[in-house]
Structure formats: structure tokens, C-alpha cells
N, C-alpha and C positions, 0 to 999 in steps of 0.2 A: 124492673120491677114488677111485670104482670107475667112474665115466668116465673118468678118466684111465686108469687099467688097464687098462682094453677097449680105449683107443686107441692105447696103447700094442702093446698083444696084437694087435690087429688090425692095431693095420699095420705091425708085426714078422712077421706071415702074410704081410699084401698085397704085402711088401718084396720074398717069396722068391718068390708066384707069377708078380708084375713080372721079377725077377733070371728065372725060369726060361726065360718067355716070350721073354724078349732073349737067352738064352743060346740058346735055338731057333734063333735067327733068324741069328747068327753061326754055329753050326757046321751046320747045316740051312739053306741057305743057299737049298735051293727053297724052304722055308716063312720065307725073312725078307720079304715081301713079308705075306704074313698075319699075322705073330709082329707085324710092328710098326704093324700096326694094332691090336691087341688088346694088346701089353704095357701103354700108358698105362690101361687100363680103370681094374686094380686101385688104380691111384693115385687117378683120377676118386672112384671108388665110395667111397673113405674119407674124401673129402675132404669131400666130402656128407654121411655117414655125421656126422663130427665137426669139423676144422674141415683149414684152410689149411695150417698150420704143421706135424697130423700127417702131410699128406699129402707135406708136403714134405722132414718127415723121414723119412716112407718110401723116398722120391725118390732119398731121398740115401744110404740103407741100400741098397735095389736096386742101383744105380751100384757101390757101393760090392765090394760082390758079385760083380759081373759084371765089374768090374774084375782082383777078384781071381781070378777061376774063368777070364779068358777074354782075349785080347790087350787090353789096357788102353787103347788108343788106340779100337777098334773100341765095343771098352764107353761109351765117354766121348763119343766122335761119335755112338752111339746116344741115349746119355740128353740131351746137347744140340738132335739134332735133334726128339726128343719129348717130353722132361721139360716144356718149357716150355709148350707148346702139354695137355699135361695137366694143367698144374697152375693154366691158364686154365679149360681147359672144367671146373674140379669147383668152383671158385672161381662162376661165372656161372650154372649149371647150380642151385646151390645158394641161389645168388641170385634163381633164375626171371627168367634175362633170357630174352630174345626168342632165336628161333633163330637167325636169320638174323645176332644181334650177335655171341653165339654162336662158334660157325660162323665167320666173321669175324675175328674176335681170335683165336682159337686157329691159323686158319693163320698168321694173322701173327707167332704166338711160333713159331710150327714153321718160317714161313720166316725170321726171325730165326735160329734153329737153326739151319737149314742153312748159310746165308747164312756163319756162322760155322766150321762144319765144316769149309767149304774157304777160306777163310782163314788157318782155323790146317794144312789141310793146304799150304795154296801154299806159309806156312812155312817147314811142316819140310819139304819138299824142295827149297827154296831157291830158286824159281820167280820168274817176274820176268814184269812183259807185255812185255817187250821179245823176251825167249827163249822166250814162248810164241808171240808172233808171229812171231818164224821158224822154230818149229815146224813150223806152219801152212802158211808159204810153201813149206816143204822136203817136208811133208804133197803141198802142190797139184805141187810137179818130180815129184817119185818118182811122183804119179798119170799124169802128165801123159808123162814117161818108157814108164811102163807103157803106156799107151794108144798113145803112138806106135810102140812095138814093136811089138805085137800087131795093129798095124794099122787103128787105130779110132778113131784120130784123126782121120782124110780125116774118116769117115765123121760124129762130132759135129760137124767147125767149119761152122757155114751160111756159103752161098756170099759171098763178100767178105770172111769176119774173117779175121785172119792168127791163126796162134799168140800170139803175145804179145800179143794184144787178148781170146782165148777166156780167157788165163794170170791177168791183172788181171783181166779179169769173176771166174771162180771167187772170184781171191785177195777181190774186193771184197766177193761175196753169201760168205763165209768169216768177213770182218771181219762182217760187217751181221749175220749169227747170232749170233758170240761177243759182240755188244755186246750181243743181246738174253735174257744164261743169266742175268739175275735178274731178267728177266719173268720165266721162263721155270719158275723156283724158287719163287717168290711166287705163280704159279697153280699149281704144282707141290703145290706148300704147303693154298692152300685146299681143291683136290680134295682132299688128303689126309684136310684136317680134314672137310673133310663125311661122308665114311666110317667117319673112326672116329667120328665126331658118330650117326652112325646106331649104330653099333656098339654104343654106349655107352648110347642111348635103349631100344636092345632090352634090352640087362644091367638098366640100371636100372627097367626096367619089369617086364622078372620078377622083379625083388627089390623090388613091391612098392610105387617111388615114383611120385608124381605127379608128368609133367614137362608144360610148355607145349607143346598141338599144334601141328605145323610144317601153317602156312596152307595152303590149296590153292592148286598151280602159279598157277592162273588169277588169282589175289592177288597174287600175289609184283610186288614193285614198290621201288624207289631210294627214298633218303630227298632229297627235295629238292639236299640242298647236296653229291650225291653228282657234281654237275654239276662242281662247284669242281672234280674230280681232271680228268675231262678236260682242262675251259677248262686246269686247269694242265699237264694232257702238250702236247696242240699248244702254249703260249705256249712252252714251254721247248722243244720241239721247234725252234720257227718264229724263238725269238731265238738256238738255237744256232746254225741255221744264215745267219739274218742278219750276225751277227759271227765265223759261226768257230769256234764254241767248240764241240769234239764231244761235248764231258764233259756240256753243256745239248742237247743231239739224243739223246744215248745216254739220257739222265734219262727224255726226253718218251718217245722211242719209248717205255724199258720201261711207262710208266709209258700209253701207250697199248696195248699188249701184253696187259696185264690188265686194263683194261679192256673189249677190245672182244669176249671171251665171254660178260662178266658179261652186257653191254650186248643182247648177240645170248639168253644166256636169257631177260630181263626185254621185252625187243622176244614173245619168243617166247609169254609171259606173255600182254602185251594181245591176241595177237592169238589165244591160245587160251579167252581170255575174250570175245571178242567170233564168236569161233567157236559159242560155247554161248550167246549174249547175243544176238546177232541170229535174228530168225523166218524167215529162208529155209526149203527144204527140204533134205533131209537130204543126195538130189542133186545140187542147184547144189554143197552143201558141201564135196561128196564130189569136184565136179571141178575148184573152188577147191585144193584140196590138190593136186588132180593137175597142175594148173598150176604150181603152185607149186612144186611139187618138179621138174617141168622144167626148169622157169628156176630150179633151185639160187643160182646166184653171186649173179643178182640179190634174190633169197628172203634172202638171209642181209644180203647190203648194205641189204635194206629195216628188215627185223629188226630189225639195228643201230641204223640212224638210228629206227626208232621206240622202242626202247631208252633211247634217248640223251637225250629230248626228253620222255619220257613224264614224269619227276622232277620235271618245267616245268611240261607242261599237263597232268599227272591224267588222260590223258585217258580211265581209266575210271571215275572220280570215289568212286576209295576212300578211304573217311572210317573204314570199322571197325574199328577195330583188336583182333586175335585175340587171345582173354587163356583161351582153353579150355583146362581140364585135361587131359590124359590119363586 
């Protein structure tokens, strides 16, 4: 009974702290980015100390306070964006899950919440895809009118390119960028998840909790089955192009977009591993780094390819599992 009473008391206290941080982000926009990373932490701490149910109830209480004391929709949207991630983080950290798994699932929860926020916002303003596309084309036309009136259009046009061809090129580029919005949201949520996780680790370490250590960067590796995501992305993009299904193409492109930065980081991890592993002089190593930097586009492509095939071929022959606790 005492434990339940303590959970309720601490839950109410954590809900107030989370609500204060959330309200600070709403009323002080300059602090919004910082408080967005901080306000899930009280919920995470509560789940680790007690259980998922206590964290969920505290999250609901925090949202009720935020809705009561601020713009309801803004508060609810903030809860959708970060609430799910807080619950996932708290549960997985309590279960001593691997840091990579925790960050990935927390990022997916944040991405799902962000997509829900955009979906509900779209419904509330009564928007449609056709209307969005028409607005986009209208914006392109207004920009071209400005360029034409200011005399800049002739400078922008490549020799032999007409104004209509340039307009269609800009519209196609804009449409392509719009199709990548889901991928941008997922990737942004993964980055946000990483930052939230690192901040939560700092707080939990100061509170005396023992956590799984983050493996050294040069040992980071994707599981072998991650290649199926790459295959799915490429397959959907090619199949959609072959059958003329733009939706399949868009899904495939978004999957690839999310994977590319992850593969780049994995490839860089392999390169750093061999930077320390290969027994050559520091002078030669610095020379190789210099050559890689002056040929950065080729280096990025090479690292992405390295990260793509590393899960299959296990270049570093990594067999150790990092179980050390902090």
C-alpha cells in the first residue's frame, strides 16, 4: 500500500514538473526546442521507479494540466509528439534494453505521434492533397513573377531553357520534396529520440540508476535483417516506377531517405574501426583522412555502400555483445 501511495504522490509531482516544462515550451517559444527534449524525462523517471501504468497516468495528468492552462490543441499536439516516446523510453530502459533498440523504438513512437499531429492539423484546416498541390503551384508562379519583374529570371534560366520548362522543373522538384516529408519526419524523430535518450541517461545516472553502456562508436553495427528495409525501399521504388504507381515510388523513396543517414553513420563506424585497427603510421592515416575530405562526395557514397553491406559481410567480425553497465 505504501508503494502505491508513493507512486501516486510522485506521479502527481512528476506530472506538475512535466506540465511546467511543457507550458514553458508553449508560452516561451525560444525555449520550445529545449523544453521539448526535457519534459518527457519526469515521465521516464517515474516509469523506471515504479511501472508503466504510473507513468501513463502521470502523462495524462500532465496533459490535462497543459490543456487547462494553455491552448488545448497545442498542448494535445505536444503530448502526441513526445508522450509516446516517453512511455517507450521508460519501459525499455526499465527492461535494460539495448541503447540502439531504445532509441529506434522511441524514435518510431515520436514519428508516429508527429504524423498524427500533422494528420489532425490537416483535417482541422480542411485541407486536401489537391488543394495543397494547387497552392504549391501558385507559390511557384508568384516566385517566377517576382523574378520576372525584378529582371532576375533571365539570369536564372540556363541557355536553351524556356520559362515554362524551368517552371515545370521547379514544380517537379517541389513535388519530389513533398513526397519525402514522411521520411523527413521519421528521420527528425530519430534525431530527437537520440537527444532525448542522451539527456535521460544523464538525469538517470545522476539519480544513481545503472544503465547499459553505449558501445564505442567504432563497434556500431546494424543487425543483418536490416538489409530487408533497404531491399523493400528499392523494390517498392522500382516496382512503382515499372507499374506507374506513384504511391509505391513515394513509399520506397521515403524508406531509402530514412536509411541513407543511418547507413552513412554505420559506414563511418567501419572506417573508424579500421582507422584504429590498421597498423600504419599516423602520417599516412592523416593523409588518408585529408584525401577523403577533399573528395567528400565520393567518400560519402563509399561510406553508404560500406554501411549497406556491413550487416551482411560483418567486415569487423564483431561477435562481442556490449553488456557493461554504467
